[in-house]
DRENTORKOL-3810 file (N, C-alpha, C; in nm, 4 decimals):
REM DRENTORKOL-3810
@n.u->20.6586; n.v->-9.2221; n.w->18.0277; ca.u->20.7861; ca.v->-9.1903; ca.w->18.0896; c.u->20.7799; c.v->-9.2028; c.w->18.2412
@n.u->20.6661; n.v->-9.1717; n.w->18.3022; ca.u->20.6568; ca.v->-9.1781; ca.w->18.4476; c.u->20.6826; c.v->-9.3188; c.w->18.5008
@n.u->20.6337; n.v->-9.4185; n.w->18.4305; ca.u->20.6517; ca.v->-9.5570; ca.w->18.4762; c.u->20.7990; c.v->-9.5975; c.w->18.4789
@n.u->20.8791; n.v->-9.5364; n.w->18.3958; ca.u->21.0208; ca.v->-9.5720; ca.w->18.3875; c.u->21.1058; c.v->-9.5016; c.w->18.4938
@n.u->21.0494; n.v->-9.4049; n.w->18.5643; ca.u->21.1266; ca.v->-9.3285; ca.w->18.6626; c.u->21.1464; c.v->-9.4059; c.w->18.7917
@n.u->21.2579; n.v->-9.3800; n.w->18.8553; ca.u->21.2832; ca.v->-9.4386; ca.w->18.9870; c.u->21.1905; c.v->-9.3721; c.w->19.0887
@n.u->21.1792; n.v->-9.4338; n.w->19.2044; ca.u->21.0952; ca.v->-9.3761; ca.w->19.3095; c.u->21.1447; c.v->-9.2370; c.w->19.3494
@n.u->21.2757; n.v->-9.2199; n.w->19.3532; ca.u->21.3345; ca.v->-9.0896; ca.w->19.3874; c.u->21.2922; c.v->-8.9833; c.w->19.2867
@n.u->21.2995; n.v->-9.0172; n.w->19.1575; ca.u->21.2596; ca.v->-8.9212; ca.w->19.0546; c.u->21.1091; c.v->-8.8960; c.w->19.0578
@n.u->21.0286; n.v->-8.9995; n.w->19.0834; ca.u->20.8839; ca.v->-8.9805; ca.w->19.0942; c.u->20.8495; c.v->-8.8840; c.w->19.2067
@n.u->20.9163; n.v->-8.8995; n.w->19.3203; ca.u->20.8927; ca.v->-8.8080; ca.w->19.4325; c.u->20.9340; c.v->-8.6659; c.w->19.3981
@n.u->21.0446; n.v->-8.6507; n.w->19.3254; ca.u->21.0898; ca.v->-8.5174; ca.w->19.2842; c.u->20.9892; c.v->-8.4539; c.w->19.1893
@n.u->20.9343; n.v->-8.5314; n.w->19.0965; ca.u->20.8322; ca.v->-8.4803; ca.w->19.0045; c.u->20.7090; c.v->-8.4381; c.w->19.0832
@n.u->20.6651; n.v->-8.5219; n.w->19.1762; ca.u->20.5485; ca.v->-8.4914; ca.w->19.2586; c.u->20.5702; c.v->-8.3633; c.w->19.3387
@n.u->20.6870; n.v->-8.3501; n.w->19.4007; ca.u->20.7185; ca.v->-8.2287; ca.w->19.4775; c.u->20.7159; c.v->-8.1044; c.w->19.3884
@n.u->20.7721; n.v->-8.1154; n.w->19.2683; ca.u->20.7724; ca.v->-8.0018; ca.w->19.1758; c.u->20.6307; c.v->-7.9650; c.w->19.1341
@n.u->20.5482; n.v->-8.0648; n.w->19.1075; ca.u->20.4087; ca.v->-8.0372; ca.w->19.0702; c.u->20.3346; c.v->-7.9661; c.w->19.1823
@n.u->20.3590; n.v->-8.0081; n.w->19.3055; ca.u->20.2948; ca.v->-7.9426; ca.w->19.4198; c.u->20.3437; c.v->-7.7991; c.w->19.4380
@n.u->20.4686; n.v->-7.7720; n.w->19.4006; ca.u->20.5258; ca.v->-7.6384; ca.w->19.4165; c.u->20.4830; c.v->-7.5426; c.w->19.3050
@n.u->20.4376; n.v->-7.5944; n.w->19.1923; ca.u->20.4078; ca.v->-7.5094; ca.w->19.0763; c.u->20.3036; c.v->-7.4003; c.w->19.1024
@n.u->20.1893; n.v->-7.4305; n.w->19.1644; ca.u->20.0901; ca.v->-7.3226; ca.w->19.1838; c.u->20.1460; c.v->-7.2038; c.w->19.2614
@n.u->20.2192; n.v->-7.2302; n.w->19.3688; ca.u->20.2776; ca.v->-7.1199; ca.w->19.4461; c.u->20.3899; c.v->-7.0525; c.w->19.3685
@n.u->20.4661; n.v->-7.1309; n.w->19.2940; ca.u->20.5807; ca.v->-7.0775; ca.w->19.2206; c.u->20.5384; c.v->-6.9802; c.w->19.1119
@n.u->20.4225; n.v->-6.9985; n.w->19.0549; ca.u->20.3778; ca.v->-6.9106; ca.w->18.9473; c.u->20.3616; c.v->-6.7668; c.w->18.9963
@n.u->20.3426; n.v->-6.7474; n.w->19.1251; ca.u->20.3272; ca.v->-6.6130; ca.w->19.1774; c.u->20.4438; c.v->-6.5647; c.w->19.2616
@n.u->20.5493; n.v->-6.6431; n.w->19.2717; ca.u->20.6636; ca.v->-6.6085; ca.w->19.3566; c.u->20.7921; c.v->-6.6222; c.w->19.2751
@n.u->20.8530; n.v->-6.5108; n.w->19.2437; ca.u->20.9697; ca.v->-6.5102; ca.w->19.1556; c.u->21.0855; c.v->-6.5957; c.w->19.2070
@n.u->21.1061; n.v->-6.6014; n.w->19.3391; ca.u->21.2172; ca.v->-6.6797; ca.w->19.3929; c.u->21.1956; c.v->-6.8288; c.w->19.3724
@n.u->21.0754; n.v->-6.8761; n.w->19.3991; ca.u->21.0446; ca.v->-7.0179; ca.w->19.3773; c.u->21.0403; c.v->-7.0458; c.w->19.2284
@n.u->20.9834; n.v->-6.9523; n.w->19.1544; ca.u->20.9724; ca.v->-6.9638; ca.w->19.0083; c.u->21.1101; c.v->-6.9866; c.w->18.9469
@n.u->21.2079; n.v->-6.9101; n.w->18.9906; ca.u->21.3437; ca.v->-6.9224; ca.w->18.9366; c.u->21.4046; c.v->-7.0579; c.w->18.9719
@n.u->21.3765; n.v->-7.1084; n.w->19.0899; ca.u->21.4302; ca.v->-7.2371; ca.w->19.1311; c.u->21.3798; c.v->-7.3521; c.w->19.0464
@n.u->21.2565; n.v->-7.3421; n.w->19.0015; ca.u->21.1998; ca.v->-7.4459; ca.w->18.9159; c.u->21.2278; c.v->-7.4197; c.w->18.7685
@n.u->21.2781; n.v->-7.3022; n.w->18.7383; ca.u->21.3094; ca.v->-7.2695; ca.w->18.5993; c.u->21.1862; c.v->-7.2668; c.w->18.5105
@n.u->21.0770; n.v->-7.2189; n.w->18.5620; ca.u->20.9513; ca.v->-7.2172; ca.w->18.4869; c.u->20.9626; c.v->-7.1200; c.w->18.3702
@n.u->20.9193; n.v->-7.1672; n.w->18.2539; ca.u->20.9160; ca.v->-7.0788; ca.w->18.1372; c.u->20.8092; c.v->-7.1264; c.w->18.0401
@n.u->20.7525; n.v->-7.0305; n.w->17.9714; ca.u->20.6519; ca.v->-7.0616; ca.w->17.8703; c.u->20.7231; c.v->-7.1077; c.w->17.7439
@n.u->20.6814; n.v->-7.2220; n.w->17.6908; ca.u->20.7480; ca.v->-7.2801; ca.w->17.5755; c.u->20.6767; c.v->-7.2553; c.w->17.4439
@n.u->20.5468; n.v->-7.2372; n.w->17.4509; ca.u->20.4685; ca.v->-7.2305; ca.w->17.3271; c.u->20.3502; c.v->-7.1374; c.w->17.3477
@n.u->20.3147; n.v->-7.0665; n.w->17.2443; ca.u->20.2034; ca.v->-6.9708; ca.w->17.2523; c.u->20.0710; c.v->-7.0382; c.w->17.2864
@n.u->20.0615; n.v->-7.1679; n.w->17.2639; ca.u->19.9371; ca.v->-7.2402; ca.w->17.2932; c.u->19.9167; c.v->-7.2633; c.w->17.4428
@n.u->20.0107; n.v->-7.2176; n.w->17.5249; ca.u->19.9953; ca.v->-7.2305; ca.w->17.6699; c.u->20.0718; c.v->-7.3472; c.w->17.7301
@n.u->20.1752; n.v->-7.3926; n.w->17.6631; ca.u->20.2577; ca.v->-7.5015; ca.w->17.7140; c.u->20.3749; c.v->-7.4416; c.w->17.7918
@n.u->20.3940; n.v->-7.4907; n.w->17.9141; ca.u->20.4977; ca.v->-7.4423; ca.w->18.0043; c.u->20.5924; c.v->-7.5566; c.w->18.0395
@n.u->20.7110; n.v->-7.5203; n.w->18.0890; ca.u->20.8110; ca.v->-7.6179; ca.w->18.1315; c.u->20.8641; c.v->-7.5789; c.w->18.2688
@n.u->20.8952; n.v->-7.6809; n.w->18.3493; ca.u->20.9625; ca.v->-7.6598; ca.w->18.4778; c.u->21.0700; c.v->-7.7657; c.w->18.4926
@n.u->21.1769; n.v->-7.7299; n.w->18.5633; ca.u->21.2866; ca.v->-7.8241; ca.w->18.5876; c.u->21.2583; c.v->-7.9089; c.w->18.7112
@n.u->21.2986; n.v->-8.0337; n.w->18.7024; ca.u->21.2976; ca.v->-8.1229; ca.w->18.8185; c.u->21.4413; c.v->-8.1722; c.w->18.8313
@n.u->21.5201; n.v->-8.1027; n.w->18.9089; ca.u->21.6614; ca.v->-8.1381; ca.w->18.9197; c.u->21.7339; c.v->-8.1049; c.w->18.7905
@n.u->21.8446; n.v->-8.1731; n.w->18.7692; ca.u->21.9261; ca.v->-8.1444; ca.w->18.6518; c.u->21.8803; c.v->-8.2184; c.w->18.5269
@n.u->21.8228; n.v->-8.3371; n.w->18.5436; ca.u->21.7963; ca.v->-8.4207; ca.w->18.4274; c.u->21.6541; c.v->-8.4279; c.w->18.3770
@n.u->21.5580; n.v->-8.3844; n.w->18.4560; ca.u->21.4182; ca.v->-8.3998; ca.w->18.4157; c.u->21.3491; c.v->-8.2655; c.w->18.3957
@n.u->21.2523; n.v->-8.2675; n.w->18.3084; ca.u->21.1676; ca.v->-8.1513; ca.w->18.2827; c.u->21.0215; c.v->-8.1954; c.w->18.2906
@n.u->20.9377; n.v->-8.1058; n.w->18.3367; ca.u->20.7931; ca.v->-8.1265; ca.w->18.3368; c.u->20.7352; c.v->-8.0312; c.w->18.2337
@n.u->20.6485; n.v->-8.0809; n.w->18.1484; ca.u->20.5755; ca.v->-7.9962; ca.w->18.0549; c.u->20.4304; c.v->-7.9984; c.w->18.0998
@n.u->20.3701; n.v->-7.8799; n.w->18.1096; ca.u->20.2334; ca.v->-7.8707; ca.w->18.1588; c.u->20.1601; c.v->-7.7564; c.w->18.0901
@n.u->20.0281; n.v->-7.7617; n.w->18.0992; ca.u->19.9463; ca.v->-7.6494; ca.w->18.0545; c.u->19.8843; c.v->-7.5867; c.w->18.1782
@n.u->19.8515; n.v->-7.4604; n.w->18.1663; ca.u->19.7960; ca.v->-7.3865; ca.w->18.2784; c.u->19.6777; c.v->-7.3045; c.w->18.2289
@n.u->19.5614; n.v->-7.3352; n.w->18.2832; ca.u->19.4392; ca.v->-7.2627; ca.w->18.2487; c.u->19.3672; c.v->-7.2259; c.w->18.3780
@n.u->19.3409; n.v->-7.1008; n.w->18.3974; ca.u->19.2708; ca.v->-7.0514; ca.w->18.5170; c.u->19.3154; c.v->-7.1275; c.w->18.6415
@n.u->19.2372; n.v->-7.2212; n.w->18.6886; ca.u->19.2678; ca.v->-7.2961; ca.w->18.8107; c.u->19.3061; c.v->-7.4413; c.w->18.7819
@n.u->19.3453; n.v->-7.4716; n.w->18.6585; ca.u->19.3747; ca.v->-7.6094; ca.w->18.6204; c.u->19.5160; c.v->-7.6219; c.w->18.5639
@n.u->19.5971; n.v->-7.7022; n.w->18.6287; ca.u->19.7313; ca.v->-7.7330; ca.w->18.5806; c.u->19.7270; c.v->-7.8784; c.w->18.5320
@n.u->19.7630; n.v->-7.9001; n.w->18.4063; ca.u->19.7571; ca.v->-8.0339; ca.w->18.3480; c.u->19.8973; c.v->-8.0792; c.w->18.3094
@n.u->19.9396; n.v->-8.1912; n.w->18.3644; ca.u->20.0686; ca.v->-8.2495; ca.w->18.3300; c.u->20.0589; c.v->-8.3075; c.w->18.1895
@n.u->20.1503; n.v->-8.2660; n.w->18.1034; ca.u->20.1505; ca.v->-8.3116; ca.w->17.9648; c.u->20.2567; c.v->-8.4186; c.w->17.9441
@n.u->20.3770; n.v->-8.3941; n.w->17.9953; ca.u->20.4868; ca.v->-8.4866; ca.w->17.9708; c.u->20.5969; c.v->-8.4651; c.w->18.0731
@n.u->20.6674; n.v->-8.5723; n.w->18.1041; ca.u->20.7880; ca.v->-8.5672; ca.w->18.1868; c.u->20.8976; c.v->-8.6342; c.w->18.1064
@n.u->21.0139; n.v->-8.5697; n.w->18.0989; ca.u->21.1235; ca.v->-8.6302; ca.w->18.0230; c.u->21.2510; c.v->-8.5510; c.w->18.0380
@n.u->21.3524; n.v->-8.5994; n.w->17.9726; ca.u->21.4808; ca.v->-8.5293; ca.w->17.9717; c.u->21.4675; c.v->-8.4049; c.w->17.8827
@n.u->21.5682; n.v->-8.3213; n.w->17.8885; ca.u->21.5693; ca.v->-8.2006; ca.w->17.8061; c.u->21.5536; c.v->-8.2366; c.w->17.6578
@n.u->21.6278; n.v->-8.3360; n.w->17.6121; ca.u->21.6209; ca.v->-8.3770; ca.w->17.4711; c.u->21.4854; c.v->-8.4357; c.w->17.4349
@n.u->21.4269; n.v->-8.5154; n.w->17.5236; ca.u->21.2945; ca.v->-8.5725; ca.w->17.4977; c.u->21.1890; c.v->-8.4630; c.w->17.4857
@n.u->21.2003; n.v->-8.3629; n.w->17.5698; ca.u->21.1036; ca.v->-8.2525; ca.w->17.5656; c.u->21.1217; c.v->-8.1726; c.w->17.4368
@n.u->21.2444; n.v->-8.1501; n.w->17.3944; ca.u->21.2681; ca.v->-8.0781; ca.w->17.2678; c.u->21.2060; c.v->-8.1528; c.w->17.1503
@n.u->21.2226; n.v->-8.2861; n.w->17.1481; ca.u->21.1619; ca.v->-8.3663; ca.w->17.0415; c.u->21.0097; c.v->-8.3558; c.w->17.0447
@n.u->20.9537; n.v->-8.3603; n.w->17.1645; ca.u->20.8092; ca.v->-8.3490; ca.w->17.1821; c.u->20.7587; c.v->-8.2140; c.w->17.1285
@n.u->20.8305; n.v->-8.1075; n.w->17.1594; ca.u->20.7864; ca.v->-7.9736; ca.w->17.1192; c.u->20.7908; c.v->-7.9542; c.w->16.9685
@n.u->20.8761; n.v->-8.0251; n.w->16.9004; ca.u->20.8788; ca.v->-8.0163; ca.w->16.7529; c.u->20.7493; c.v->-8.0682; c.w->16.6920
@n.u->20.6798; n.v->-8.1540; n.w->16.7650; ca.u->20.5544; ca.v->-8.2126; ca.w->16.7169; c.u->20.4337; c.v->-8.1265; c.w->16.7487
@n.u->20.4505; n.v->-8.0291; n.w->16.8365; ca.u->20.3387; ca.v->-7.9438; ca.w->16.8792; c.u->20.3084; c.v->-7.8408; c.w->16.7733
END
């Protein structure tokens, strides 16, 4: 999905990824990104603007990008988890 994104969307995804570590400990930033835990296995989601979502895992000091997609694409992905 990343290859299909415009440069503007790629930059927005990159900015959101950089903001995630600080956002996890700051409720105001956290709310802006719409961070929420999606699955008991440790899968989280954050918003990138209105149309994109980032799915990631978070372990101690490691944040791993799992998927980037629209709301519907992420819902389909989560059905497979």
